[in-house]
N, C-alpha and C positions, 0 to 999 in steps of 0.2 A: 315204240320203245317198250321193250319187255324183257323179262327173264323167264326162261322156260326150263323147269326141272324135268329130269327123267331118270330112270334106273331103279325106281322103287319096285317092290313086289313082295311076295311071300317067301320067306326063307326059314329054315329050321334053326333052332338055337345052335350056336357055334359056327353058323354059316357066314357068308360074306356077300356084300353088295357094294356096287360103286355107283354113286349118284353123280349126275352131271347137271350143270346149270349153264345154259347158253344165253348170252346176251345178244339181243338184236336191236338195231336202231340206234345204238350208242356203243362207245368203246369203254370197257370196264378196266382197262389197264391202269388208270390213275386212281382207281377206287379201292378202298378197303372192302372186302367181301366177307359175308358171314353165312353160316348155315344155322338155322333155328329148327326146332321141332316142337310139335304140340301133340301131346297124347290126349285121349278122350278124358274130359273132366279136369284137365290140368292146364295151367298157364303155359304160354309159349316160352321156351327157354333157349338161350344161346348155346349152341353145341360147339362151334368152332369159328374162328376168325382168322383171316389172313391179310397181311398188309399188301399194298399195291404191288410191291416188288417181290413179295413172297418171303421176305426175310424175317418177318415177325408173325408168329403164329401162337394162338392161344386156344385152349380146349377147356370145356367144362370137366371137372374132375372125374365124372362118371364114365367118360369115354377115353380118357388118357390111356395111351398104350394100345388102344383098339381102333381108333379112327384116325384118319390122316386127311387133312385138307390140303389141297394143292390148286394151282392155277396154271393155265396156259394162255397167256395174254395174246399170243399170236392167233389162237383159236377162239378168243373171246369167251373162254369157258373156265368155270371153277368146278372142282371135283370134291367129293367126299367119299373116300374109301373107308368102308366099314367092315371090320373083321370081328370074329368072336362075338357075334351078335347075341343079344340076350332078349328074352321076352319084354323086359322093361325098355328096350329100345324102340318098341312099337310106337309109331307116331306118324303124323304127316310132317315131312321135312320140307323146309322152305329155304331158298337162298334169297339174300337181299344185299343191298348196298347201304350200309348204315349211314344215317344222316341224309338219306334221300327217301323218296316215296317208292323206290323200286323194290318190289317184292314179286317173287314167282307165285304160281298158282298152287304149288305144293305137289309132292309125290308121296304116296302112301308106302310106308315100310311096315310090314307085319312079320314079327318073329314068333313062330309057333310051330309046335310039333304036331 
């Protein structure tokens, strides 16, 4: 039973990345799913959350209009499309299922010129 993130990397300011979080060993279709991030020296913060059916979505103010969370329950996958990236978006990004102990190992996103 695990969540595995991928898609991180180094990107220039203004660039885009799409993160994926694949669940294995369980079905995430009935679960609320979230993306968190943690920058060096800072606390982990919630970035985005999506309901099980995808109809209810919330974002932290700092990413509204730039990030899009989505899910494909048939593929057991949650995504985070990130556009107009800024240096302050640099962090390790984690997916998780709130209310459970299910967390991924994280994927590093670095925004730098």
